[in-house]
N, C-alpha and C positions, 0 to 999 in steps of 0.2 A: 409748697410742702416738699422738703428734701426727699429722695428717694435713696435709701442706701442699697448699693449693688453689692452682692456677695463678691469678695475677693476670690479671683479663680485660684484653684489649688495648682499653683504651676508646678510645685516638685512632683504633684501625681500625675499631671497631664505630660509633663516631660518623661517620666518613667514610663508612662503607657506608649508614647512615641517611640522611646527607645525599644521597648519590647516587641513593638510591632515592626521596628526595621530590622530587629533580630531574627524574628519569624520570616520576613521576607527572604533575608540573606540565607537563612537555613534552608527555606524551600528551594531557592535558585541553586544552593549548593548540593542538595539531594537531586534535583533535576539533571545537573551536570553529570554527578556522580553515575546516576541511572542510565543516562545516555552513554557514558563511557563504558559501562557495564554490557550494554547491548552491543556497542561496536566490538567490545572484546569478544562477546559471545558468538556473533556472527563470523569473525575471523576465525575461531575456532571450529564453528560447525561447518563452514565453508571447507577448511582444511581437512577436518576429520570426517566430516559426516554426522549426522544426528545421531546413529546408533552407537558408534565409536567414541563419541564425546561423552567425557565424564564431568559432573559439576567441578571437581577439583581442577580440571583442565581451564574451565572458563575462569575459576577464581584466580589461578596462576597468571593466565593472561592478562587478567583485570587488576592483578595486585592487590586484590582486598582479602578481608578475612572472611571466615565462615560466617560469622556473627553479621557483617556488613552484607554479605550475599543474601542471608536469609530475611535481612530487613526489607529488601527489595522484593522477593519472590520466594516461592514455595520449591522451585526446582527446576529442571532444564526445560521442560514442557511450558511452564509459564513463560520463559524466556522466548522460546520458540513462537509462542503465540503473539507476545509483544513485537518480535522482530516481523511477523507476518502482517500484524496490524499497521505497524511504521511504515512497511513496504508498499502496502495497500493505499494507505493515505496519501504517501508520496506520488504513487503511480496516478492517483486519481487527480491531485494536484496538477501534475504535467499534463494529464489527458486534458482537464479543464481549459488550461493555458493554451494548448494547441488548437482546441476547439473554438476558443473565443477570437482566433485570429482568422476564422473562416466564416463566412457569411452564409452560402448556400448550402443547403443539406447535402449534395453530392460531394463538395469537398470537405464537409464535416465527418461525413463517412470515411473518406480516403484518410482524413487525418486521425482517426479513430484506428484504422488500419496500420497506419504508420506507428502510432502511439504503442499498439500492441506489438509490433516488430522492435520497437526500440527495447523492450524487455529482453529479446532473444539476441539482439546483435550488438548492443552497447556493452562494451568490455566491463565498464563499471557495475553494471546490472546483471549481467548474465549469471555471475556465480550464485547470486542471491536466489535468482529464479530457480536455478538448478536445485538449489538446496530444497525449496518448496515442493518442487516437482518430484522429488526423489524420497521425500519424507515416508516414514514407515505408515502402514495403512492404519495402523492402530491410532496414530495422531490425526488422521483424517477423521477417523469416526470420534475421538474425543472433542475435536474442535469443528464439526459439522455445522453447527449453526453458525460459527464465525466465517466459515468458508462461503456457506451459502448467502450471509449477508454480503459479503464480498462481490460474490457473482451477481446478486440482485441489483447492487449500486450500479455495476458495469452494464447489466441488461438494460436498467432504467435510462441510461444515458443513450445507448443504442436505440432503444424504443422511442425516445424523444426525437432523436435525429431522423428515423424512419416516418413517424409522424408527421413532422415537419415536411419531409420529402414528399409524402403523398399529397398534402396539402397545396404543396408549391408546384407539383407537378414534375418533380425530380424522380420520384417514385410511385408514379400514379396508382399502380396495382399493387402496392406494398400492403401487407398484412402486419403491421409494426410488431406486435408481440410474438406471433409465430416466427416471422423472419428474423427477430432479434435473437430468438434461440437459435435458429439455424446459423445465422452468420457468427454468433459466439462460439457455437460448436466448431466450426470450421477454423476460427481463429486460434482456439485453444489447441485444437489438434495440431495445427501447423507449429504454434508456438512450442509446444511439448517435442516435435520431431526436430525441431531447430535447435532448441536448447539442449538436448540430450544427444545430439549427434557429434561425433569427433571431426566430422567433415561436412558441416551444413551447406547447403545451397546458398549462392549468392543471394543477398537481399533483394536487389532488384528483380529478380526472376521470382522471388517468393511473393514479393508486393505485386507483381504484375498479375499472377495467377490469382491471388486472393481478391484483387479487384475484379477480375473477369468473373471469378465465382460469385461474387455479391451481385455483380450486375445481373448475372444470369439467375440468382435466386429472387430479385426483385422485379424480374420482367415478366413474372406471370406466366399463365398457361395460355 
C-alpha cells in the first residue's frame, strides 16, 4: 500500500532559514558595534579620566547617535563595568595560558607573578589598569560584587597553585587559602605602586623582590 508523504513546505522553510540567517547577521553586527563602542569608551576614559568623561564624549568618539548608545547601555557606569569585565576575562585568559606552559607549582607561581607584572609594565595594558585603579570610590562601592568576583577568581587560581605545591613538596608548609591572600595583597600593592608611579622601578628588580617575598611567606615559621 502506497504511503503518501506530505510535500515539504519549501517556501516556508526557505523563509525561516532566511529569517534565521538575518538574525545571525544582525547579532554579529550588534556585537561588532558594541565592541567598537567599548573601544571608543576606553580611549576617552583613558584620555580624560572617568569623572571628566561625559556620555557625549564617548558618543562622539564612537560616532554613534544617542539612540544607538542607549540601545547598548544605560550610561557611563555600564560601560565602565563592561570594560572591567572584558579586561578581567582577557587577563584570566593570558594567565591561564602562562600557567599551562609550566608544570611544577614553583614555576607556576613565578608565572603568576609575571602575569601580574605584565599588567603594570606592558605599555598596551598599563593605561587601562591605571583607569581601574583611579576610579572614584563610588564606582568601587557600586560594583563591589563584580570586583570581589574578579578577585575571587584570581585567588582561586593562586590557592590551587599553593595546594599543588604543598602536595608536591615545592611549598611543604604552605597554608594555601591564607597564603593566597597574603601573596595577592603583596602583588596588588606592588601593582598599584608601579602603575601609579611616574617613574616606576625596573621590572626585574620588582620581580626579584616579589619572588623573595613569596618564598618567605611560604617558608613557614
